[in-house]
C-alpha positions, -999 to 999 in steps of 0.1 A, spaced: 0 0 0 28 24 9 46 17 -24 14 22 -44 9 56 -26 46 65 -33 43 56 -70 11 76 -73 28 105 -56 58 103 -79 35 102 -109 17 133 -96 50 151 -91 60 143 -127 26 155 -140 28 187 -120 64 194 -133 52 187 -169 23 211 -165 46 237 -150 70 233 -179 42 236 -205 28 267 -188 61 285 -186 68 277 -223 34 290 -233 40 321 -213 74 327 -229 60 323 -264 32 347 -257 56 372 -243 78 369 -274 48 376 -297 38 406 -276 74 420 -281 71 415 -318 38 433 -320 54 462 -301 83 462 -326 59 463 -355 40 492 -340 73 511 -338 82 503 -374 48 514 -386 54 548 -370 87 550 -387 70 542 -420 47 571 -414 77 593 -407 95 582 -439 124 566 -419 114 529 -422 143 517 -444 168 536 -422 153 521 -390 155 486 -404 191 489 -416 202 504 -382 186 475 -363 201 448 -386 235 465 -382 233 461 -345 221 424 -345 226 409 -379 220 373 -369 191 376 -344 173 371 -323 153 398 -340 146 397 -378 132 423 -402 121 424 -438 110 452 -461 99 439 -495 83 454 -526 49 446 -538 63 415 -555 79 403 -524 115 411 -533 136 421 -503 145 458 -501 160 457 -466 164 434 -436 181 402 -426 154 376 -435 150 356 -467 113 353 -470 87 362 -497 55 374 -478 22 368 -495 -3 372 -466 -5 394 -435 -6 380 -400 15 356 -380 38 331 -397 64 306 -384 94 308 -407 122 282 -406 153 299 -393 175 287 -421 159 314 -442 176 340 -421 208 358 -432 241 354 -414 254 326 -391 236 317 -359 250 292 -334 219 292 -311 194 264 -307 167 285 -324 149 269 -353 118 290 -359 112 327 -364 78 339 -351 71 365 -378 43 391 -380 36 405 -415 17 437 -425 11 453 -459 18 490 -460 -5 515 -477 18 517 -508 17 479 -513 51 471 -498 54 443 -472 68 448 -437 77 419 -415 93 417 -380 99 387 -358 120 370 -332 134 335 -332 125 310 -305 160 308 -289 147 323 -256 119 298 -255 142 269 -264 168 280 -238 141 284 -211 127 250 -220 162 235 -217 168 252 -184 135 240 -170 141 205 -182 176 205 -166 162 219 -133 134 194 -134 158 166 -138 180 179 -111 151 184 -86 123 162 -99 142 129 -103 158 130 -69 124 140 -54 107 111 -71 135 87 -60 133 100 -25 95 95 -24 99 60 -37 126 53 -11 105 67 17 75 47 4 96 15 4 108 20 39 73 30 51 59 -1 34 85 -23 51 78 -8 85 40 -11 78 43 -48 69 66 -54 99 40 -40 123 12 -59 105 32 -91 108 36 -84 146 -1 -81 150 -7 -112 129 17 -132 152 -2 -121 183 -35 -130 166 -20 -165 159 -10 -168 195 -45 -158 206 -60 -184 183 -38 -210 199 -54 -203 232 -29 -178 248 -50 -151 265 -25 -131 286 -14 -110 256 -6 -73 254 3 -53 224 29 -27 233 20 7 215 49 25 199 40 57 216 37 76 184 -1 80 187 -6 68 151 -33 46 137 -13 15 147 -13 27 183 -50 32 182 -55 -2 167 -32 -17 194 -53 0 221 -85 -14 207 -70 -49 203 -57 -48 239 -92 -40 251 -105 -69 230 -79 -93 243 -86 -81 279 -123 -87 273 -115 -122 259 -94 -129 289 -122 -119 313 -147 -139 294 -125 -170 293 -117 -167 330 -154 -163 336 -163 -194 316 -137 -214 336 -150 -200 368 -186 -207 359 -178 -243 351 -160 -248 383 -185 -229 404 -215 -248 389 -198 -281 396 -191 -270 431 -221 -250 442 -248 -270 425 -236 -303 440 -252 -295 474 -288 -289 462 -286 -318 438 -274 -340 466 -302 -328 489 -328 -335 462 -314 -370 456 -316 -378 493 -351 -365 495 -362 -386 466 -345 -417 480 -363 -411 513 -396 -410 494 -390 -444 479 -390 -459 515 -420 -483 516 -428 -471 551 -434 -435 540 -470 -425 540 -488 -403 514 -481 -371 533 -444 -380 534 -444 -385 497 -461 -351 492 -435 -334 515 -407 -351 496 -421 -340 462 -426 -304 475 -391 -303 488 -377 -316 454 -398 -289 436 -383 -262 458 -348 -274 451 -356 -275 413 -370 -240 415 -338 -228 432 -317 -244 405 -338 -229 377 -335 -195 394 -297 -199 395 -295 -208 359 -318 -178 350 -294 -156 369 -264 -171 351 -280 -166 317 -289 -130 326 -253 -123 336 -240 -140 304 -264 -118 283 -251 -87 300 -215 -96 297 -219 -104 259 -231 -68 255 -263 -80 237 -284 -57 259 -268 -25 245 -297 -24 220 -320 -14 249 -300 17 257 -319 50 258 -316 85 274 -333 81 307 -340 100 339 -316 84 364 -330 104 393 -365 90 386 -351 54 387 -336 62 421 -368 78 434 -389 48 423 -366 24 441 -365 46 472 -403 46 475 -405 9 467 -381 -3 494 -390 23 521 -419 2 535 -398 -30 531 -371 -15 553 -395 -3 578 -411 -37 581 -377 -52 588 -369 -26 614 -342 -8 594 -338 30 593 -343 40 557 -332 74 542 -328 87 506 -310 118 493 -315 120 455 -305 149 434 -331 156 407 -326 160 369 -297 136 366 -298 118 332 -280 88 318 -278 68 285 -285 32 295 -309 3 299 -336 12 325 -344 -25 333 -308 -35 340 -300 -3 360 -331 -10 381 -321 -46 387 -285 -35 396 -298 -10 422 -324 -35 435 -297 -61 441 -276 -37 461 -306 -26 482 -317 -61 488 -282 -71 499 -282 -43 524 -316 -53 537 -307 -90 539 -273 -87 556 -279 -60 582 -296 -66 615 -328 -47 626 -321 -11 636 -293 -6 610 -292 25 588 -296 21 550 -292 51 527 -298 55 490 -283 86 475 -276 103 441 -254 134 436 -232 148 409 -198 163 401 -187 180 369 -172 147 357 -196 121 370 -229 112 386 -223 94 420 -248 69 433 -244 53 467 -260 25 487 -246 25 523 -255 6 554 -243 3 590 -242 -35 590 -212 -58 594 -198 -48 560 -174 -68 538 -137 -73 547 -114 -54 524 -96 -85 512 -129 -100 501 -145 -70 483 -131 -79 449 -138 -116 453 -175 -111 462 -181 -96 427 -176 -130 411 -202 -157 406 -212 -180 434 -190 -162 460 -207 -160 494 -191 -151 527 -193 -176 555 -218 -156 576 -241 -153 545 -245 -190 538 -274 -193 562 -294 -167 542 -312 -174 510 -293 -167 478 -270 -181 451 -241 -157 453 -249 -142 419 -264 -108 429 -232 -89 431 -219 -106 399 -249 -92 381 -242 -58 396 -206 -59 383 -217 -70 348 -243 -42 345 -218 -17 358 -192 -28 332 -218 -27 304 -227 10 313 -191 21 320 -200 26 356 -171 27 381 -181 2 409 -164 6 442 -170 -13 475 -158 6 505 -160 9 543 -189 30 557 -174 28 592 -194 8 601 -210 -11 573 -206 -13 535 -206 16 511 -212 8 475 -204 37 451 -215 38 415 -197 64 393 -220 69 364 -207 86 333 -221 121 328 -245 124 298 
């Protein structure tokens, strides 16, 4: 590609030089003809004064072999004065071969641009200039173009060749990384050159893609391991319950209780798989089609009013501080689910009498949403881990849940470009959501 561009540029340079040469030559010839017309006007004035023959002889004596040529001929075309061998028959411009001129001329001229007029007494008057100035200018331009144009074209081709080689080398480097990625290596990083060119922009995009692939591959491995580990317990309980129901001493009510218990375990498993599918859908970014400009303050207000009576029934102290008019581009359903998961976690894992606050404020750079509580909180070393699937702290294993709520929160936050931070509310947990400003 670089060589093609260099070749096209070289062709363009050559075309521009050719156009410049042609334009200058045309201008020089037009200037020559203008000078001849001026000379003819002066000679016509001399003819009116009766000094035409004298004027021609004086001019020829000064420059007998050009570049200026003159002819005064009788009505039959026979030369009376001048330095040009020519028999005029028609007025106007004529191009006369220079070999028709008198004297010896060592210049490169070969044509005389001659202007012919017929005087009132029938005689012919002609004046002209040879094209030596045009030829010499053309030769000078050609020489300069060769001295400047050829090195310029060669330099462009050399730069194009080097650029093409560098271009292909960087393309090959990217291709090698792509091959390594196809072979299953995920911990790959493309080092930008620091030039800020299109390759650096491509490298940054590919790094984000590789990072995303690494996260998804790790997520798949984690999901496989977690499903095998966390679903073993409910499946084991279900099997034990069904085996107990097969005991011949179990009465009809015992069979009903066993079936009900198995249904509850199945419903729990189905809920877990639905949550996993929801997280997978969010992480694959399929839900971006549902993005719209929405009133984020209204979403917070709705959740505040929805969960206020729930908190009061549980004996928690509920409060909300929501700044109005904050807007966001996103999926309303997913954002509502994310906030609901955070609020329900706070309600579920804090004792009666705890304080729970939902707030929304803004800075010039971001919109800040918070869900804080005064419960036991999460240890700092576990805050990153609880955002993964199926992770539950020891004190939470006695409460209902599958350990997928915060994983969904993290997936929705990543989809919307929200900065998710778990911090210490002293006491309790402070979850901060840094929404991008619209």
